[in-house]
C-alpha positions in Angstrom: -98.4 98.7 25.4 -95.7 102.0 25.4 -95.3 104.2 22.6 -91.3 103.5 22.3 -92.6 99.4 22.6 -94.7 99.9 19.5 -91.8 101.6 17.6 -89.1 99.6 18.8 -90.8 96.1 18.1 -92.0 97.4 14.4 -88.4 98.4 13.3 -87.3 94.9 14.6 -90.4 93.5 12.5 -89.4 95.6 9.5 -85.6 94.1 9.9 -86.8 90.8 10.2 -88.8 91.0 7.2 -86.0 92.2 5.0 -83.8 89.4 6.8 -86.4 87.4 5.1 -86.5 89.4 1.9 -82.7 88.5 1.6 -82.9 84.6 2.1 -85.2 84.1 -0.1 -83.1 85.8 -2.8 -80.0 83.8 -1.4 -82.1 80.5 -2.1 -83.6 81.6 -5.4 -80.1 82.5 -6.5 -78.8 79.0 -5.3 -81.7 77.2 -7.0 -80.8 78.8 -10.4 -76.9 78.3 -9.9 -77.6 74.9 -9.3 -79.8 74.3 -12.3 -77.1 75.2 -14.6 -75.2 72.5 -16.8 -71.8 71.5 -15.4 -73.0 72.2 -11.3 -71.5 71.0 -8.4 -73.5 71.2 -5.8 -71.0 71.3 -2.7 -69.8 75.1 -4.5 -73.4 75.9 -2.6 -72.9 74.4 0.5 -71.9 77.1 2.2 -74.8 79.2 1.2 -77.4 76.9 2.1 -75.9 76.3 5.3 -75.7 80.2 6.4 -79.2 80.8 4.9 -80.7 77.6 7.1 -78.8 78.7 10.5 -80.2 82.2 9.3 -84.0 81.0 8.9 -83.6 78.9 12.4 -82.5 82.0 14.6 -85.2 84.4 12.5 -87.5 81.2 14.1 -86.5 81.2 17.4 -86.6 85.3 17.5 -90.1 85.0 16.3 -91.3 82.8 18.8 -89.6 85.0 21.6 -91.3 87.8 20.7 -94.5 86.1 20.3 -94.4 85.0 23.6 -93.4 88.6 24.7 -96.3 89.3 22.8 -98.3 86.6 24.6 -96.8 88.0 28.1 -98.0 92.0 27.6 -101.4 90.8 26.4 -101.7 88.9 29.8 -100.0 92.0 31.9 -102.9 93.9 30.2 -106.0 92.2 31.0 -105.0 92.0 34.6 
């Protein structure tokens, strides 16, 4: 793997890790807020939906990344 590919990959993985921390933090905040007295769960609907959509996007991106890495490994063996 080229050095530039490794740097790009490392940068993206670091960005994804930050996104995961943000998603986790959002879900923790929603969880805590929903535990408060007189809470209306519909208030948090958009936060939960947005978080789940981003988590799904990250999952898809990770699957693509894994496929790319597998292809690189196959090419390296040949």
